[in-house]
PyMOL Python script that loads the backbone (N, CA, C, O; Angstrom):
from pymol import cmd

cmd.read_pdbstr("""\
ATOM      1  N   MET A   1      87.313 -61.602 -44.054  1.00  0.00           N
ATOM      2  CA  MET A   1      87.047 -62.345 -46.289  1.00  0.00           C
ATOM      3  C   MET A   1      85.837 -61.630 -46.851  1.00  0.00           C
ATOM      4  O   MET A   1      85.109 -62.207 -46.045  1.00  0.00           O
ATOM      5  N   SER A   2      85.376 -61.221 -47.220  1.00  0.00           N
ATOM      6  CA  SER A   2      85.010 -60.285 -48.303  1.00  0.00           C
ATOM      7  C   SER A   2      84.097 -61.580 -49.344  1.00  0.00           C
ATOM      8  O   SER A   2      84.484 -62.740 -49.198  1.00  0.00           O
ATOM      9  N   SER A   3      83.327 -61.405 -50.003  1.00  0.00           N
ATOM     10  CA  SER A   3      82.899 -61.810 -51.757  1.00  0.00           C
ATOM     11  C   SER A   3      82.435 -60.773 -52.021  1.00  0.00           C
ATOM     12  O   SER A   3      82.031 -59.758 -51.455  1.00  0.00           O
ATOM     13  N   LYS A   4      82.662 -61.562 -53.911  1.00  0.00           N
ATOM     14  CA  LYS A   4      82.054 -60.004 -53.937  1.00  0.00           C
ATOM     15  C   LYS A   4      80.560 -60.263 -54.658  1.00  0.00           C
ATOM     16  O   LYS A   4      80.460 -61.122 -55.533  1.00  0.00           O
ATOM     17  N   VAL A   5      79.712 -59.676 -54.346  1.00  0.00           N
ATOM     18  CA  VAL A   5      78.179 -59.750 -55.202  1.00  0.00           C
ATOM     19  C   VAL A   5      77.975 -59.263 -56.170  1.00  0.00           C
ATOM     20  O   VAL A   5      78.155 -58.048 -56.092  1.00  0.00           O
ATOM     21  N   LYS A   6      77.567 -59.706 -57.441  1.00  0.00           N
ATOM     22  CA  LYS A   6      76.837 -58.841 -58.199  1.00  0.00           C
ATOM     23  C   LYS A   6      75.420 -58.767 -58.475  1.00  0.00           C
ATOM     24  O   LYS A   6      74.718 -59.701 -58.859  1.00  0.00           O
ATOM     25  N   VAL A   7      74.915 -57.106 -58.155  1.00  0.00           N
ATOM     26  CA  VAL A   7      73.592 -57.152 -58.321  1.00  0.00           C
ATOM     27  C   VAL A   7      73.470 -56.385 -60.160  1.00  0.00           C
ATOM     28  O   VAL A   7      74.019 -55.430 -60.710  1.00  0.00           O
ATOM     29  N   LYS A   8      72.392 -57.492 -60.622  1.00  0.00           N
ATOM     30  CA  LYS A   8      71.777 -57.158 -61.821  1.00  0.00           C
ATOM     31  C   LYS A   8      70.180 -56.522 -61.707  1.00  0.00           C
ATOM     32  O   LYS A   8      69.305 -57.335 -61.408  1.00  0.00           O
ATOM     33  N   LEU A   9      69.887 -55.478 -61.873  1.00  0.00           N
ATOM     34  CA  LEU A   9      68.848 -55.043 -62.609  1.00  0.00           C
ATOM     35  C   LEU A   9      67.699 -55.546 -63.215  1.00  0.00           C
ATOM     36  O   LEU A   9      67.921 -55.129 -64.351  1.00  0.00           O
ATOM     37  N   ASN A  10      66.830 -56.025 -63.285  1.00  0.00           N
ATOM     38  CA  ASN A  10      65.359 -55.718 -63.863  1.00  0.00           C
ATOM     39  C   ASN A  10      65.646 -54.581 -64.951  1.00  0.00           C
ATOM     40  O   ASN A  10      66.297 -53.714 -64.368  1.00  0.00           O
ATOM     41  N   ARG A  11      65.499 -54.327 -65.883  1.00  0.00           N
ATOM     42  CA  ARG A  11      64.965 -53.203 -66.460  1.00  0.00           C
ATOM     43  C   ARG A  11      64.150 -52.950 -66.723  1.00  0.00           C
ATOM     44  O   ARG A  11      63.850 -51.756 -66.730  1.00  0.00           O
ATOM     45  N   SER A  12      63.421 -53.764 -67.041  1.00  0.00           N
ATOM     46  CA  SER A  12      61.842 -53.575 -67.170  1.00  0.00           C
ATOM     47  C   SER A  12      60.990 -52.827 -65.640  1.00  0.00           C
ATOM     48  O   SER A  12      60.274 -51.840 -65.471  1.00  0.00           O
ATOM     49  N   GLY A  13      61.406 -53.649 -64.957  1.00  0.00           N
ATOM     50  CA  GLY A  13      60.886 -53.819 -63.487  1.00  0.00           C
ATOM     51  C   GLY A  13      61.156 -52.501 -62.882  1.00  0.00           C
ATOM     52  O   GLY A  13      60.430 -51.793 -62.184  1.00  0.00           O
ATOM     53  N   VAL A  14      62.604 -52.298 -63.390  1.00  0.00           N
ATOM     54  CA  VAL A  14      62.853 -50.764 -62.431  1.00  0.00           C
ATOM     55  C   VAL A  14      62.565 -49.717 -63.019  1.00  0.00           C
ATOM     56  O   VAL A  14      62.930 -48.661 -62.502  1.00  0.00           O
ATOM     57  N   ARG A  15      61.691 -49.691 -64.504  1.00  0.00           N
ATOM     58  CA  ARG A  15      61.286 -48.669 -65.691  1.00  0.00           C
ATOM     59  C   ARG A  15      59.616 -48.817 -65.446  1.00  0.00           C
ATOM     60  O   ARG A  15      58.938 -48.035 -66.112  1.00  0.00           O
ATOM     61  N   SER A  16      59.201 -49.350 -64.934  1.00  0.00           N
ATOM     62  CA  SER A  16      57.757 -50.180 -64.359  1.00  0.00           C
ATOM     63  C   SER A  16      57.742 -49.041 -62.945  1.00  0.00           C
ATOM     64  O   SER A  16      56.763 -48.295 -62.934  1.00  0.00           O
ATOM     65  N   LEU A  17      58.424 -48.926 -62.158  1.00  0.00           N
ATOM     66  CA  LEU A  17      58.475 -48.589 -60.692  1.00  0.00           C
ATOM     67  C   LEU A  17      58.669 -46.696 -61.151  1.00  0.00           C
ATOM     68  O   LEU A  17      58.538 -45.702 -60.436  1.00  0.00           O
ATOM     69  N   LEU A  18      58.877 -46.775 -62.020  1.00  0.00           N
ATOM     70  CA  LEU A  18      59.298 -45.417 -62.016  1.00  0.00           C
ATOM     71  C   LEU A  18      58.709 -44.428 -62.665  1.00  0.00           C
ATOM     72  O   LEU A  18      58.936 -43.219 -62.674  1.00  0.00           O
ATOM     73  N   ARG A  19      57.392 -45.529 -63.577  1.00  0.00           N
ATOM     74  CA  ARG A  19      56.333 -45.193 -64.435  1.00  0.00           C
ATOM     75  C   ARG A  19      55.229 -45.099 -63.168  1.00  0.00           C
ATOM     76  O   ARG A  19      54.348 -44.251 -63.028  1.00  0.00           O
ATOM     77  N   SER A  20      55.580 -46.330 -62.215  1.00  0.00           N
ATOM     78  CA  SER A  20      53.729 -46.104 -61.336  1.00  0.00           C
ATOM     79  C   SER A  20      53.182 -44.739 -60.765  1.00  0.00           C
ATOM     80  O   SER A  20      53.600 -43.652 -60.366  1.00  0.00           O
ATOM     81  N   SER A  21      52.338 -45.233 -60.903  1.00  0.00           N
ATOM     82  CA  SER A  21      50.978 -44.523 -60.094  1.00  0.00           C
ATOM     83  C   SER A  21      51.687 -43.693 -58.725  1.00  0.00           C
ATOM     84  O   SER A  21      51.314 -42.541 -58.501  1.00  0.00           O
ATOM     85  N   GLU A  22      52.606 -44.271 -57.936  1.00  0.00           N
ATOM     86  CA  GLU A  22      52.624 -44.076 -56.837  1.00  0.00           C
ATOM     87  C   GLU A  22      53.767 -42.920 -57.148  1.00  0.00           C
ATOM     88  O   GLU A  22      53.762 -41.739 -56.803  1.00  0.00           O
ATOM     89  N   MET A  23      54.714 -43.628 -57.889  1.00  0.00           N
ATOM     90  CA  MET A  23      55.478 -42.770 -57.912  1.00  0.00           C
ATOM     91  C   MET A  23      55.166 -41.145 -58.735  1.00  0.00           C
ATOM     92  O   MET A  23      55.882 -40.144 -58.776  1.00  0.00           O
ATOM     93  N   GLN A  24      53.948 -41.382 -59.264  1.00  0.00           N
ATOM     94  CA  GLN A  24      53.546 -39.988 -59.997  1.00  0.00           C
ATOM     95  C   GLN A  24      53.077 -39.144 -58.791  1.00  0.00           C
ATOM     96  O   GLN A  24      53.275 -37.935 -58.672  1.00  0.00           O
ATOM     97  N   GLU A  25      52.387 -39.993 -57.854  1.00  0.00           N
ATOM     98  CA  GLU A  25      51.760 -39.419 -56.528  1.00  0.00           C
ATOM     99  C   GLU A  25      52.775 -38.309 -55.742  1.00  0.00           C
ATOM    100  O   GLU A  25      52.737 -37.136 -55.370  1.00  0.00           O
ATOM    101  N   MET A  26      54.033 -39.862 -55.734  1.00  0.00           N
ATOM    102  CA  MET A  26      55.225 -38.245 -54.857  1.00  0.00           C
ATOM    103  C   MET A  26      55.916 -37.593 -55.352  1.00  0.00           C
ATOM    104  O   MET A  26      56.836 -36.928 -54.876  1.00  0.00           O
ATOM    105  N   LEU A  27      55.504 -37.714 -56.564  1.00  0.00           N
ATOM    106  CA  LEU A  27      56.418 -36.996 -57.357  1.00  0.00           C
ATOM    107  C   LEU A  27      55.387 -35.642 -57.286  1.00  0.00           C
ATOM    108  O   LEU A  27      56.054 -34.613 -57.177  1.00  0.00           O
ATOM    109  N   SER A  28      54.396 -35.477 -57.310  1.00  0.00           N
ATOM    110  CA  SER A  28      53.083 -35.057 -57.092  1.00  0.00           C
ATOM    111  C   SER A  28      53.439 -33.898 -55.919  1.00  0.00           C
ATOM    112  O   SER A  28      53.731 -32.704 -55.989  1.00  0.00           O
ATOM    113  N   GLU A  29      53.339 -34.455 -55.268  1.00  0.00           N
ATOM    114  CA  GLU A  29      52.928 -33.840 -53.428  1.00  0.00           C
ATOM    115  C   GLU A  29      54.478 -33.132 -53.714  1.00  0.00           C
ATOM    116  O   GLU A  29      54.162 -31.980 -53.417  1.00  0.00           O
ATOM    117  N   ARG A  30      55.760 -33.048 -54.042  1.00  0.00           N
ATOM    118  CA  ARG A  30      56.647 -32.951 -53.646  1.00  0.00           C
ATOM    119  C   ARG A  30      56.454 -31.484 -54.673  1.00  0.00           C
ATOM    120  O   ARG A  30      56.356 -30.351 -54.201  1.00  0.00           O
ATOM    121  N   ALA A  31      56.434 -31.742 -55.840  1.00  0.00           N
ATOM    122  CA  ALA A  31      56.038 -30.611 -56.875  1.00  0.00           C
ATOM    123  C   ALA A  31      54.829 -29.256 -56.319  1.00  0.00           C
ATOM    124  O   ALA A  31      54.650 -28.137 -56.800  1.00  0.00           O
ATOM    125  N   LYS A  32      54.348 -29.750 -55.466  1.00  0.00           N
ATOM    126  CA  LYS A  32      52.602 -28.843 -55.032  1.00  0.00           C
ATOM    127  C   LYS A  32      53.715 -28.266 -53.556  1.00  0.00           C
ATOM    128  O   LYS A  32      53.612 -27.079 -53.248  1.00  0.00           O
ATOM    129  N   GLU A  33      54.434 -28.914 -52.968  1.00  0.00           N
ATOM    130  CA  GLU A  33      55.457 -28.096 -51.976  1.00  0.00           C
ATOM    131  C   GLU A  33      55.830 -27.362 -52.599  1.00  0.00           C
ATOM    132  O   GLU A  33      55.291 -26.260 -52.503  1.00  0.00           O
ATOM    133  N   ILE A  34      56.859 -27.512 -53.506  1.00  0.00           N
ATOM    134  CA  ILE A  34      58.004 -26.803 -54.276  1.00  0.00           C
ATOM    135  C   ILE A  34      57.037 -24.754 -54.693  1.00  0.00           C
ATOM    136  O   ILE A  34      57.275 -23.575 -54.431  1.00  0.00           O
ATOM    137  N   GLN A  35      55.936 -25.603 -55.467  1.00  0.00           N
ATOM    138  CA  GLN A  35      54.822 -24.685 -56.091  1.00  0.00           C
ATOM    139  C   GLN A  35      54.498 -23.768 -54.561  1.00  0.00           C
ATOM    140  O   GLN A  35      54.715 -22.561 -54.676  1.00  0.00           O
ATOM    141  N   GLN A  36      54.157 -24.093 -53.599  1.00  0.00           N
ATOM    142  CA  GLN A  36      53.486 -23.348 -52.131  1.00  0.00           C
ATOM    143  C   GLN A  36      54.858 -22.200 -51.618  1.00  0.00           C
ATOM    144  O   GLN A  36      54.850 -21.056 -51.164  1.00  0.00           O
ATOM    145  N   ARG A  37      55.635 -22.892 -51.860  1.00  0.00           N
ATOM    146  CA  ARG A  37      57.066 -22.214 -51.511  1.00  0.00           C
ATOM    147  C   ARG A  37      57.513 -20.883 -52.763  1.00  0.00           C
ATOM    148  O   ARG A  37      58.280 -19.927 -52.655  1.00  0.00           O
ATOM    149  N   ALA A  38      57.041 -21.140 -53.396  1.00  0.00           N
ATOM    150  CA  ALA A  38      57.784 -20.289 -54.462  1.00  0.00           C
ATOM    151  C   ALA A  38      56.060 -18.898 -54.921  1.00  0.00           C
ATOM    152  O   ALA A  38      55.948 -17.890 -55.619  1.00  0.00           O
ATOM    153  N   GLY A  39      55.408 -19.457 -54.305  1.00  0.00           N
ATOM    154  CA  GLY A  39      53.912 -18.777 -53.923  1.00  0.00           C
ATOM    155  C   GLY A  39      52.622 -18.443 -55.570  1.00  0.00           C
ATOM    156  O   GLY A  39      52.488 -19.120 -56.590  1.00  0.00           O
ATOM    157  N   ASP A  40      51.926 -17.158 -55.141  1.00  0.00           N
ATOM    158  CA  ASP A  40      51.605 -16.872 -56.684  1.00  0.00           C
ATOM    159  C   ASP A  40      52.036 -17.085 -57.828  1.00  0.00           C
ATOM    160  O   ASP A  40      53.246 -17.051 -58.047  1.00  0.00           O
ATOM    161  N   GLY A  41      51.062 -17.371 -58.870  1.00  0.00           N
ATOM    162  CA  GLY A  41      51.603 -17.952 -60.667  1.00  0.00           C
ATOM    163  C   GLY A  41      52.432 -18.521 -60.647  1.00  0.00           C
ATOM    164  O   GLY A  41      53.381 -18.422 -61.424  1.00  0.00           O
ATOM    165  N   TYR A  42      52.323 -19.245 -59.797  1.00  0.00           N
ATOM    166  CA  TYR A  42      53.031 -20.542 -60.083  1.00  0.00           C
ATOM    167  C   TYR A  42      52.305 -22.189 -60.356  1.00  0.00           C
ATOM    168  O   TYR A  42      51.274 -22.535 -59.781  1.00  0.00           O
ATOM    169  N   GLU A  43      52.907 -22.895 -61.131  1.00  0.00           N
ATOM    170  CA  GLU A  43      52.310 -24.114 -61.650  1.00  0.00           C
ATOM    171  C   GLU A  43      53.158 -25.005 -61.402  1.00  0.00           C
ATOM    172  O   GLU A  43      54.337 -24.878 -61.071  1.00  0.00           O
ATOM    173  N   GLN A  44      52.227 -26.399 -61.651  1.00  0.00           N
ATOM    174  CA  GLN A  44      53.257 -27.570 -61.113  1.00  0.00           C
ATOM    175  C   GLN A  44      52.340 -28.821 -61.681  1.00  0.00           C
ATOM    176  O   GLN A  44      51.129 -29.033 -61.612  1.00  0.00           O
ATOM    177  N   ASP A  45      53.486 -29.595 -62.301  1.00  0.00           N
ATOM    178  CA  ASP A  45      52.480 -31.220 -63.589  1.00  0.00           C
ATOM    179  C   ASP A  45      53.543 -31.729 -63.572  1.00  0.00           C
ATOM    180  O   ASP A  45      54.733 -31.464 -63.407  1.00  0.00           O
ATOM    181  N   VAL A  46      52.724 -32.722 -63.826  1.00  0.00           N
ATOM    182  CA  VAL A  46      53.054 -34.392 -63.439  1.00  0.00           C
ATOM    183  C   VAL A  46      52.947 -35.016 -64.978  1.00  0.00           C
ATOM    184  O   VAL A  46      51.868 -34.986 -65.570  1.00  0.00           O
ATOM    185  N   PHE A  47      54.150 -35.589 -65.590  1.00  0.00           N
ATOM    186  CA  PHE A  47      53.921 -36.611 -66.455  1.00  0.00           C
ATOM    187  C   PHE A  47      54.294 -36.814 -66.614  1.00  0.00           C
ATOM    188  O   PHE A  47      55.370 -36.236 -66.460  1.00  0.00           O
ATOM    189  N   VAL A  48      54.213 -38.845 -67.672  1.00  0.00           N
ATOM    190  CA  VAL A  48      55.263 -39.877 -67.848  1.00  0.00           C
ATOM    191  C   VAL A  48      56.024 -39.853 -69.474  1.00  0.00           C
ATOM    192  O   VAL A  48      55.433 -40.135 -70.516  1.00  0.00           O
ATOM    193  N   GLY A  49      57.506 -39.431 -69.352  1.00  0.00           N
ATOM    194  CA  GLY A  49      57.838 -39.561 -70.094  1.00  0.00           C
ATOM    195  C   GLY A  49      58.268 -41.713 -70.539  1.00  0.00           C
ATOM    196  O   GLY A  49      57.878 -42.725 -69.956  1.00  0.00           O
ATOM    197  N   THR A  50      59.093 -41.553 -71.654  1.00  0.00           N
ATOM    198  CA  THR A  50      59.424 -42.373 -71.952  1.00  0.00           C
ATOM    199  C   THR A  50      59.880 -43.655 -70.957  1.00  0.00           C
ATOM    200  O   THR A  50      59.267 -44.716 -71.066  1.00  0.00           O
ATOM    201  N   ASN A  51      61.175 -43.497 -69.811  1.00  0.00           N
ATOM    202  CA  ASN A  51      61.288 -43.577 -69.440  1.00  0.00           C
ATOM    203  C   ASN A  51      61.086 -44.321 -67.741  1.00  0.00           C
ATOM    204  O   ASN A  51      61.305 -45.469 -67.353  1.00  0.00           O
ATOM    205  N   ARG A  52      60.441 -42.759 -66.807  1.00  0.00           N
ATOM    206  CA  ARG A  52      60.350 -42.543 -65.453  1.00  0.00           C
ATOM    207  C   ARG A  52      59.387 -41.109 -65.992  1.00  0.00           C
ATOM    208  O   ARG A  52      59.373 -40.499 -67.061  1.00  0.00           O
ATOM    209  N   ALA A  53      58.540 -40.908 -64.554  1.00  0.00           N
ATOM    210  CA  ALA A  53      57.429 -39.981 -64.301  1.00  0.00           C
ATOM    211  C   ALA A  53      58.364 -38.638 -64.464  1.00  0.00           C
ATOM    212  O   ALA A  53      59.581 -38.462 -64.526  1.00  0.00           O
ATOM    213  N   ASN A  54      57.229 -37.788 -64.504  1.00  0.00           N
ATOM    214  CA  ASN A  54      58.360 -36.193 -64.411  1.00  0.00           C
ATOM    215  C   ASN A  54      57.793 -35.136 -63.300  1.00  0.00           C
ATOM    216  O   ASN A  54      56.622 -34.796 -63.468  1.00  0.00           O
ATOM    217  N   ALA A  55      58.314 -34.718 -62.466  1.00  0.00           N
ATOM    218  CA  ALA A  55      57.377 -33.328 -62.339  1.00  0.00           C
ATOM    219  C   ALA A  55      57.992 -32.085 -63.314  1.00  0.00           C
ATOM    220  O   ALA A  55      58.701 -32.068 -64.319  1.00  0.00           O
ATOM    221  N   MET A  56      57.358 -31.084 -62.500  1.00  0.00           N
ATOM    222  CA  MET A  56      57.515 -29.519 -63.041  1.00  0.00           C
ATOM    223  C   MET A  56      56.948 -28.618 -62.538  1.00  0.00           C
ATOM    224  O   MET A  56      55.722 -28.527 -62.473  1.00  0.00           O
ATOM    225  N   VAL A  57      57.840 -27.721 -62.057  1.00  0.00           N
ATOM    226  CA  VAL A  57      56.847 -26.410 -61.897  1.00  0.00           C
ATOM    227  C   VAL A  57      57.478 -25.505 -62.837  1.00  0.00           C
ATOM    228  O   VAL A  57      58.436 -25.602 -63.604  1.00  0.00           O
ATOM    229  N   SER A  58      56.643 -24.592 -62.540  1.00  0.00           N
ATOM    230  CA  SER A  58      56.896 -23.238 -63.241  1.00  0.00           C
ATOM    231  C   SER A  58      56.335 -22.265 -63.398  1.00  0.00           C
ATOM    232  O   SER A  58      55.210 -22.232 -62.901  1.00  0.00           O
ATOM    233  N   ALA A  59      56.759 -21.177 -64.050  1.00  0.00           N
ATOM    234  CA  ALA A  59      56.200 -19.616 -63.824  1.00  0.00           C
ATOM    235  C   ALA A  59      55.109 -19.806 -64.682  1.00  0.00           C
ATOM    236  O   ALA A  59      55.125 -20.348 -65.787  1.00  0.00           O
ATOM    237  N   ALA A  60      54.125 -19.296 -64.061  1.00  0.00           N
ATOM    238  CA  ALA A  60      52.797 -19.092 -64.945  1.00  0.00           C
ATOM    239  C   ALA A  60      52.388 -17.689 -65.706  1.00  0.00           C
ATOM    240  O   ALA A  60      51.993 -17.636 -66.870  1.00  0.00           O
ATOM    241  N   THR A  61      52.532 -16.733 -64.957  1.00  0.00           N
ATOM    242  CA  THR A  61      52.250 -15.093 -64.291  1.00  0.00           C
ATOM    243  C   THR A  61      53.589 -14.127 -65.179  1.00  0.00           C
ATOM    244  O   THR A  61      54.815 -14.226 -65.131  1.00  0.00           O
ATOM    245  N   TYR A  62      52.817 -13.352 -65.832  1.00  0.00           N
ATOM    246  CA  TYR A  62      53.659 -12.862 -65.918  1.00  0.00           C
ATOM    247  C   TYR A  62      54.926 -11.744 -64.777  1.00  0.00           C
ATOM    248  O   TYR A  62      56.034 -11.275 -65.038  1.00  0.00           O
ATOM    249  N   GLN A  63      54.310 -11.704 -63.884  1.00  0.00           N
ATOM    250  CA  GLN A  63      55.082 -11.136 -62.786  1.00  0.00           C
ATOM    251  C   GLN A  63      55.595 -12.869 -62.137  1.00  0.00           C
ATOM    252  O   GLN A  63      56.446 -13.074 -61.272  1.00  0.00           O
ATOM    253  N   ALA A  64      54.969 -13.663 -62.698  1.00  0.00           N
ATOM    254  CA  ALA A  64      55.977 -14.825 -61.936  1.00  0.00           C
ATOM    255  C   ALA A  64      57.465 -14.852 -62.322  1.00  0.00           C
ATOM    256  O   ALA A  64      58.564 -14.724 -61.782  1.00  0.00           O
ATOM    257  N   LYS A  65      56.763 -15.160 -63.928  1.00  0.00           N
ATOM    258  CA  LYS A  65      58.297 -15.115 -64.318  1.00  0.00           C
ATOM    259  C   LYS A  65      59.243 -13.976 -64.103  1.00  0.00           C
ATOM    260  O   LYS A  65      60.341 -14.461 -63.830  1.00  0.00           O
ATOM    261  N   SER A  66      59.286 -12.766 -64.109  1.00  0.00           N
ATOM    262  CA  SER A  66      59.953 -11.692 -63.734  1.00  0.00           C
ATOM    263  C   SER A  66      60.303 -11.608 -62.200  1.00  0.00           C
ATOM    264  O   SER A  66      61.153 -10.812 -61.801  1.00  0.00           O
ATOM    265  N   ASP A  67      59.754 -12.290 -61.516  1.00  0.00           N
ATOM    266  CA  ASP A  67      60.092 -12.982 -60.194  1.00  0.00           C
ATOM    267  C   ASP A  67      60.901 -13.880 -60.108  1.00  0.00           C
ATOM    268  O   ASP A  67      61.764 -13.756 -59.239  1.00  0.00           O
ATOM    269  N   ASN A  68      60.913 -15.355 -61.155  1.00  0.00           N
ATOM    270  CA  ASN A  68      61.613 -15.692 -60.954  1.00  0.00           C
ATOM    271  C   ASN A  68      62.773 -15.741 -61.824  1.00  0.00           C
ATOM    272  O   ASN A  68      63.448 -16.764 -61.946  1.00  0.00           O
ATOM    273  N   MET A  69      63.035 -14.579 -62.472  1.00  0.00           N
ATOM    274  CA  MET A  69      64.228 -14.054 -63.060  1.00  0.00           C
ATOM    275  C   MET A  69      65.048 -12.914 -62.065  1.00  0.00           C
ATOM    276  O   MET A  69      66.268 -13.062 -61.990  1.00  0.00           O
ATOM    277  N   LYS A  70      64.429 -11.796 -61.308  1.00  0.00           N
ATOM    278  CA  LYS A  70      65.222 -11.323 -60.380  1.00  0.00           C
ATOM    279  C   LYS A  70      65.380 -12.082 -59.514  1.00  0.00           C
ATOM    280  O   LYS A  70      66.444 -11.753 -58.989  1.00  0.00           O
ATOM    281  N   ASN A  71      65.030 -12.820 -59.075  1.00  0.00           N
ATOM    282  CA  ASN A  71      65.252 -13.920 -57.303  1.00  0.00           C
ATOM    283  C   ASN A  71      65.315 -15.013 -57.751  1.00  0.00           C
ATOM    284  O   ASN A  71      65.001 -15.933 -56.997  1.00  0.00           O
ATOM    285  N   ASN A  72      65.680 -15.283 -58.936  1.00  0.00           N
ATOM    286  CA  ASN A  72      65.971 -16.844 -58.279  1.00  0.00           C
ATOM    287  C   ASN A  72      64.727 -18.226 -57.662  1.00  0.00           C
ATOM    288  O   ASN A  72      65.059 -19.384 -57.408  1.00  0.00           O
ATOM    289  N   THR A  73      63.671 -17.797 -57.577  1.00  0.00           N
ATOM    290  CA  THR A  73      62.582 -18.390 -56.692  1.00  0.00           C
ATOM    291  C   THR A  73      62.406 -19.464 -56.700  1.00  0.00           C
ATOM    292  O   THR A  73      62.532 -20.019 -55.608  1.00  0.00           O
ATOM    293  N   LEU A  74      61.984 -20.428 -58.041  1.00  0.00           N
ATOM    294  CA  LEU A  74      61.767 -21.824 -58.108  1.00  0.00           C
ATOM    295  C   LEU A  74      63.586 -22.169 -57.102  1.00  0.00           C
ATOM    296  O   LEU A  74      64.015 -22.890 -56.201  1.00  0.00           O
ATOM    297  N   LEU A  75      63.923 -21.426 -57.755  1.00  0.00           N
ATOM    298  CA  LEU A  75      65.688 -22.271 -57.394  1.00  0.00           C
ATOM    299  C   LEU A  75      65.707 -22.801 -55.922  1.00  0.00           C
ATOM    300  O   LEU A  75      65.928 -23.972 -55.613  1.00  0.00           O
ATOM    301  N   LYS A  76      65.447 -21.787 -55.071  1.00  0.00           N
ATOM    302  CA  LYS A  76      65.040 -21.313 -54.071  1.00  0.00           C
ATOM    303  C   LYS A  76      63.838 -22.197 -53.517  1.00  0.00           C
ATOM    304  O   LYS A  76      64.073 -22.941 -52.565  1.00  0.00           O
ATOM    305  N   ALA A  77      62.944 -22.165 -53.902  1.00  0.00           N
ATOM    306  CA  ALA A  77      62.100 -23.239 -53.138  1.00  0.00           C
ATOM    307  C   ALA A  77      62.602 -24.537 -52.807  1.00  0.00           C
ATOM    308  O   ALA A  77      62.603 -25.045 -51.685  1.00  0.00           O
ATOM    309  N   VAL A  78      63.266 -25.309 -54.468  1.00  0.00           N
ATOM    310  CA  VAL A  78      64.008 -26.452 -54.153  1.00  0.00           C
ATOM    311  C   VAL A  78      64.382 -26.864 -52.995  1.00  0.00           C
ATOM    312  O   VAL A  78      63.733 -27.693 -52.359  1.00  0.00           O
ATOM    313  N   LYS A  79      65.441 -26.352 -52.593  1.00  0.00           N
ATOM    314  CA  LYS A  79      65.897 -25.819 -51.195  1.00  0.00           C
ATOM    315  C   LYS A  79      66.927 -27.367 -51.547  1.00  0.00           C
ATOM    316  O   LYS A  79      67.761 -27.753 -50.727  1.00  0.00           O
TER     317      LYS A  79
END
""", "prot")
cmd.dss("prot")
cmd.show_as("cartoon", "prot")
cmd.util.cbc("prot")
cmd.orient("prot")
């Protein structure tokens, strides 16, 4: 005998969770791991958008940009 359960999310609570400093710290750690796997010339950044925190790893130097274009270094570093 199954009963249906309805779950209603608290939108403001979820938004505050996704923007929290704990979420930013977790994203920063993950971005740092990706940056280290990618190698020299890559940088990471964490910023808060409208609804959530975001992390970004990008090629900062010409050599890193060239390496990423030739080898898809960032895509491989994400695993």
